[in-house]
N, C-alpha and C positions, 0 to 999 in steps of 0.2 A: 116710507121715506123716499122710495123710488118715484112714486107718484108726485111728491112734492118737488123733487128735482126736475122732473119732466114739466110740471106746471110752471115753475120759475123760468126754465129755459124757453118754453113756449111764449110766456109773457114777454121776456126780453126780445125775442125774435119779432113778435107782433109790434112792439114799441119801435124797433128799428125800422120796420117796413112802413109804419104810418107817419114817421117824421120826415118832413122834407124841408131842406134849408141849404144854404150855400156851403160848399165843401171847404174844409180847412186843408192846409197844405204842409204843416210843420210836424215832422216826426222827430221824436227825441228818444235817446237811450242813455242809461247811466247805471249807477250803483247805489246800494242802500245798506243801512245797518238796521236791524230789527230786534225786537224782544218779544218772545212768545210766552204767555202765562202758563200754558199747559206743559210745555217742554222746559220752562223755567231756565232759558238760556238765551244768549245773544247770538244773532246770526248775521251773515253777510249775504248779499245777493245782487241780482241784476234786475233792472226794470226798464220797460220801454213804454212809449205811448204813441199810438197810431190814430190820427184823426179820421173819423168816419164822415161826420157832418158837423155843422156848427154846433158847438157845445156838447158834442158826444165823441168820446174816444174809446178805443180798446187798449187795455193796458195789461200785457202779460208780465209775470215776474217769477223769479226763482229765488228761494231763500234756503241756505244751508246753515243750520244751527250748529254751533260748536259742540263737539261731543262732550258728554258728561260721564263721569265714572263715580257711581255712588254705591258704596258698600259691596264691591265686587261685581257690579253690573255696569257695563258700558252701554250708553244710549246714543245712537245716531239718528238724526231727524232731518228731513228736508221737505219742502213743499213747493208745488208748482201752482200758479194762479192764473186765471184768465178772467179779467174784470172789464166791465163796461163802466166808464166814468161819465156822469152827466154834470156839466158845469152850470151851477146856479148863479155864480158870480164869475164873470170873465172880463175884467176891466183892467186896462193899463198893465200893471205888473202883477196883479193878484188874480188868482183863480181858486174858487172854492167849489168842490164837487162832492156828490154822493156816489157811491159805488155799489155794484152788485155783480156777482160772478161765481165762478166755480173754483174749487180748491181740490188738489190731490195732495195728501200728506202721506209720507212713508216713514216708518220707524223701524229701526233694527236694534235689538237688545241682545247682548252677548255677556256670558259669565266670564269674569276675569278674577285675578287674585287667587285666594285659597281654593275656591271651587275649580278653577282651571288647572291649578297645580295638582289636583288629585285625579286628573284625567277627565274631568267633566267639561268638555269643550262644547257647551250647548249655546245655541243662538236661535233667535226667532225674528221674523220680519212680518210686517203688516202694512197694508196700504188702505187708505180710506178716501172716499169722495165726500166733499162737503160744499157748503154754500157760503160765499163771502158777502157780508153786509157792512157798510161803513161809510167813511168819508175822508176827505183830505183837502190839502191846500197847496198851491204852487205859488212861488214868488220868483218872478223872472228878474234876472240880473242882466247887466250889459254883456254883450258878446255871445248871446245864445245859450247862456247858462241858466238853469232853473233849479232852485232849491225846493224840495217838497217834503211834506210830512203826511202821514196817513194813519188812521186808526180804523181797524176793521175787526169784526167778530166772525170767526169761522164756525158755522153751525155744522158740527161733526160729533162723533161719539161723545166725548166729554166736553167739547167746545174749547175754543182758544181765542183769547184776545191778543191781537198783534199790533204793536206800535212800531212804525217804521219811519225813517227819515233818510233822505239822500239827495243826490244831485243828478240831473239829466242834462245832456248836451243836445242841441238841435243839430240834425244832420240834413 
């Protein structure tokens, strides 16, 4: 798996170095709402987009999923993403892109309820690196406001499909 991660990272870096075009100048930041299929929970987060060259941006994001309490087990989950977005369509108010990037997911599991009442205060945490693959679309409104939606698959231990939507403001 480590070799695959290094190969994908090397491929992205080579692609960045071989593309030459006019630089873009509009950076945007904003918030989002997401749903993850593995965590089976809704999350909130922050997202930004930094132009590198024409049709290529870097887009970091953070998502915190609302904690779940299932049968005496409390689950907390968050993820940090660093994606490269390549715009296949970038006309007027509409942008459609494919994305690839890295993901770090962290999960914390803690016993609650009856188990905790008997002195069993047990918890465990784990973090994993993964690869993001997906796509999205932006719709620019007046006043520097952009609505966006994104669908990506996180290639990680059990995998997770993430659907996100939000708004970004140009700065």
